[in-house]
C-alpha positions in Angstrom: 262.2 114.1 -8.5 265.3 112.0 -9.2 267.3 115.2 -10.0 266.2 116.8 -6.7 267.3 113.6 -4.9 270.7 113.7 -6.7 271.2 117.4 -5.7 270.3 116.7 -2.1 272.8 113.8 -2.1 275.5 116.2 -3.3 274.5 118.6 -0.6 274.6 115.9 2.1 278.0 114.8 0.9 279.3 118.2 1.6 277.9 118.2 5.1 279.4 114.7 5.8 282.7 115.7 4.2 283.1 118.9 6.2 282.1 117.2 9.4 284.6 114.4 8.8 287.4 116.9 8.2 286.5 118.8 11.3 286.3 115.6 13.3 289.8 114.6 12.2 291.1 118.0 13.3 289.5 117.6 16.7 286.9 120.4 16.2 283.5 118.7 16.1 281.8 115.6 14.8 278.8 114.9 12.6 276.9 113.8 15.7 277.5 117.2 17.3 276.2 118.9 14.1 273.0 116.9 14.3 272.7 117.4 18.0 273.2 121.2 17.6 270.5 121.7 15.0 268.1 119.4 17.1 268.6 121.5 20.2 268.2 124.7 18.2 264.9 123.6 16.7 263.6 122.6 20.1 264.8 125.8 21.7 263.3 128.1 19.1 259.9 126.2 18.9 258.6 126.5 22.5 255.1 126.4 21.2 255.8 122.9 19.9 258.2 121.5 22.5 257.2 123.6 25.4 254.2 125.3 27.1 254.1 128.5 25.0 250.7 129.3 23.5 250.5 131.2 20.1 247.6 132.3 18.0 249.1 132.5 14.5 252.3 132.3 12.4 253.2 135.9 13.2 253.5 135.1 16.9 255.6 132.1 16.0 257.9 134.2 14.0 258.0 136.9 16.7 259.1 134.4 19.4 261.6 132.8 17.0 263.3 136.2 16.5 263.2 137.0 20.3 264.8 133.7 21.2 267.4 134.1 18.4 268.3 137.6 19.6 268.7 136.3 23.2 271.1 133.6 22.0 273.3 136.2 20.3 273.2 138.5 23.3 271.0 141.1 21.6 268.2 143.0 23.2 264.6 142.6 22.0 264.7 146.2 20.8 267.7 145.5 18.6 266.0 142.4 17.2 263.1 144.5 16.0 265.1 147.0 14.1 264.6 146.7 10.3 268.3 147.2 9.6 269.1 144.4 12.0 266.6 142.1 10.2 268.0 142.9 6.8 271.7 142.7 7.7 271.6 139.0 7.9 270.7 138.8 4.2 273.9 140.5 3.3 275.9 137.8 5.0 273.9 134.6 4.3 272.5 134.9 0.8 273.9 135.3 -2.7 273.8 138.9 -3.8 270.9 138.7 -6.2 268.7 136.7 -3.8 269.8 138.9 -0.9 268.9 142.0 -2.8 265.5 140.7 -3.5 264.9 139.8 0.1 266.0 143.2 1.3 263.8 144.9 -1.4 260.8 142.9 -0.3 261.2 143.4 3.4 262.0 147.2 3.0 258.9 147.6 0.8 256.8 145.8 3.4 258.0 148.3 6.0 257.0 151.3 3.8 260.1 151.9 1.8 258.2 151.7 -1.5 257.3 153.8 -4.5 253.6 154.7 -5.1 253.7 153.3 -8.6 256.2 151.5 -10.9 256.9 154.7 -12.9 258.8 155.9 -9.8 261.1 152.8 -10.0 261.8 153.5 -13.6 262.7 157.1 -12.9 265.1 155.8 -10.2 266.6 153.4 -12.7 267.3 156.2 -15.2 268.8 158.3 -12.4 271.1 155.5 -11.3 272.0 154.8 -14.9 273.1 158.4 -15.3 275.1 158.3 -12.1 276.8 155.1 -13.2 277.8 156.6 -16.6 279.2 159.6 -14.8 281.2 157.3 -12.4 282.7 155.5 -15.4 284.2 158.8 -16.6 286.1 159.0 -13.3 289.1 156.9 -12.2 287.7 155.7 -8.9 286.9 151.9 -9.2 285.3 152.2 -5.7 282.8 154.8 -7.0 282.2 152.8 -10.1 281.5 149.6 -8.2 279.2 151.5 -5.8 277.1 153.0 -8.7 276.9 149.7 -10.5 275.6 148.2 -7.3 273.0 150.9 -7.0 271.9 150.3 -10.6 271.6 146.5 -10.1 269.6 147.0 -6.9 267.2 149.2 -8.7 266.8 146.5 -11.4 266.0 144.1 -8.6 263.3 146.4 -7.4 261.9 146.6 -11.0 261.9 142.8 -11.0 260.0 142.7 -7.7 257.3 145.1 -9.1 256.7 142.8 -12.1 256.9 139.6 -9.9 260.0 138.4 -11.7 262.9 136.4 -10.3 266.3 138.1 -11.1 268.3 135.1 -10.2 266.3 132.8 -12.4 266.4 135.4 -15.2 270.1 135.7 -15.1 270.5 131.9 -14.9 268.4 131.6 -18.0 270.5 134.2 -19.8 273.7 132.4 -18.9 272.3 129.1 -20.2 271.1 130.6 -23.5 274.5 132.3 -24.0 276.3 129.0 -23.6 273.9 127.2 -25.8 274.2 129.8 -28.6 278.0 129.7 -28.3 277.9 125.9 -28.6 275.9 126.2 -31.8 278.4 128.7 -33.2 281.3 126.4 -32.4 279.5 123.5 -34.1 279.3 125.3 -37.5 282.5 127.3 -37.2 285.4 126.1 -39.5 288.1 127.8 -37.4 288.5 129.2 -33.8 285.9 131.9 -33.0 288.8 134.2 -32.1 289.7 134.2 -35.8 286.3 135.6 -36.9 285.6 139.3 -37.4 282.9 140.9 -35.3 280.5 141.0 -38.2 281.1 137.3 -38.8 280.5 136.4 -35.2 277.3 138.4 -35.2 276.1 136.4 -38.2 276.9 133.1 -36.5 275.2 134.4 -33.3 272.0 135.2 -35.1 272.0 131.9 -36.9 272.4 130.1 -33.6 269.5 132.0 -32.1 267.3 130.9 -35.1 268.4 127.3 -34.9 267.7 127.1 -31.1 264.3 128.7 -31.6 263.4 126.2 -34.2 264.5 123.3 -32.0 262.1 124.7 -29.3 
């Protein structure tokens, strides 16, 4: 709990800092930020702060989206388009998290394989296309095919109820931990070791970390 409180404090500091900078530049103040979010919550929750009657959470969400669309000058029909709903994830979330959200929402709308084997077939297809793209000189095409491959991996993670962001974060941490172990026992810079020597140190680091639990 103390760690969460500390992180929330860091987050709050950024809000206060950005608001102070904006205030000094004559743009807006922290008070206006708080007032704006308060007004938005009241405006988008007429079932709480107004006379609107709703039966369930789905109706609450429906009215939220309708009010949000009206605020942005969009029609109710536009607000109901799947592409419109998914587009915001490409703008507001980190790529891995956004990819998972898009995958989940698309699957819920019927864009789904009948069984997980279909996802693996798609992965192998995308892997082949990525390899072909690497033989070409177009970085744009290579980037596009890499993106398709990663998105398919996200779909695989969804099928197995795995969190790709958490998985990658764990891998990053393990890599740094193993590298730290290697540097602890190394008697010279790692750049001076051969590939075989580095592999030996790497495997030793894995064993030591596993023993430490």
